[in-house]
C-alpha positions in Angstrom: 9.6 -27.2 -23.4 6.2 -28.4 -21.9 3.3 -27.4 -23.9 1.3 -24.3 -22.5 -1.9 -25.1 -23.9 -4.2 -26.2 -20.8 -8.3 -27.4 -21.0 -10.2 -26.0 -18.5 -12.9 -27.7 -17.5 -16.5 -26.1 -17.2 -18.9 -26.1 -14.9 -22.6 -26.8 -15.1 -24.5 -24.1 -13.2 -27.8 -26.5 -11.9 -29.0 -24.2 -9.7 -28.6 -20.2 -8.7 -25.2 -19.5 -7.6 -25.3 -17.5 -4.1 -23.8 -14.9 -3.1 -20.0 -15.9 -1.4 -19.5 -14.4 2.5 -17.1 -11.7 1.6 -18.2 -8.3 0.8 -17.6 -6.3 -2.0 -16.9 -2.3 -2.4 -18.3 -0.6 -5.0 -17.3 2.7 -7.0 -18.1 6.2 -5.7 -17.7 9.2 -6.6 -18.6 12.0 -4.3 -19.4 15.9 -5.6 -19.8 19.0 -2.9 -22.2 21.0 -4.1 -23.6 24.6 -2.6 -26.0 22.7 -0.4 -24.0 19.6 0.4 -23.6 16.0 -1.5 -24.0 14.1 -4.3 -23.1 10.8 -3.8 -22.6 8.6 -7.1 -22.3 4.1 -6.5 -21.9 2.4 -8.7 -24.6 -0.6 -8.8 -25.4 -2.3 -11.8 -27.3 -5.3 -11.3 -28.6 -4.2 -8.2 -32.0 -4.7 -7.2 -32.9 -1.4 -5.6 -35.0 -3.2 -3.2 -32.1 -5.3 -2.0 -30.2 -1.7 -1.1 -30.1 0.1 2.7 -28.9 3.6 3.4 -27.2 4.4 7.0 -26.5 8.4 7.4 -24.7 8.5 11.0 -22.2 11.4 10.8 -19.9 11.7 9.8 -20.8 8.6 7.7 -23.6 7.4 4.4 -23.4 3.6 4.7 -24.8 2.2 1.8 -25.3 -2.3 2.0 -26.9 -4.7 0.2 -26.4 -7.6 -1.8 -25.9 -8.5 -6.0 -28.0 -11.7 -6.9 -26.9 -13.4 -10.1 -30.7 -13.8 -11.9 -29.3 -14.8 -15.2 -29.4 -18.8 -15.3 -31.2 -21.5 -16.5 -30.3 -25.8 -16.0 -27.6 -26.6 -18.4 -25.5 -23.9 -18.5 -21.8 -23.5 -18.3 -19.3 -20.7 -18.0 -16.1 -20.6 -19.0 -15.2 -17.1 -17.9 -16.8 -15.0 -14.5 -15.1 -12.1 -13.3 -18.9 -10.4 -12.2 -18.6 -10.2 -8.1 -22.2 -11.2 -6.9 -22.5 -10.9 -2.9 -23.2 -8.9 -0.6 -21.7 -5.3 -0.6 -21.1 -2.2 1.9 -19.5 1.1 1.0 -19.1 3.3 3.5 -18.6 7.6 2.6 -16.8 9.8 5.2 -18.0 13.5 5.0 -15.5 16.1 6.6 -18.5 17.4 8.0 -20.9 16.6 10.2 -24.2 15.3 8.3 -26.3 14.4 10.5 -29.1 17.4 9.9 -29.0 16.9 6.2 -31.8 15.8 4.4 -31.5 12.6 2.0 -33.0 12.4 -1.2 -32.3 9.3 -3.8 -32.4 8.0 -6.7 -31.6 4.1 -8.7 -30.9 4.6 -12.0 -29.1 3.2 -15.1 -26.7 0.9 -12.2 -26.0 4.1 -10.4 -27.6 4.9 -7.0 -27.7 9.0 -6.9 -27.8 9.8 -3.6 -28.4 13.8 -2.8 -27.8 15.0 0.8 -28.9 18.4 1.4 -27.1 20.4 4.5 -29.6 22.8 6.0 
């Protein structure tokens, strides 16, 4: 029977890891309220300066980039599972929202967006 134990080469990270060209799609929860909608998007590790919101009824588009900011010379990694790249999330509402007022807050890794429909 062949030996199933294999060695994995550890790659040295000598410089900042650049985001790939692939988009990732963060998870989101959408809630209906008496006066509109609340959207909660899981964006742990994303700088709020890297966020862009676009309301194009009936769609809300959230774009940005999560960058790997924790690095130093001589680091090697054994396991990498977090996606560092550009992202885009599109939420489609079942009704027009072009007249909605939009307010947002970013806390604890979640982007909270409130749309108040008039």
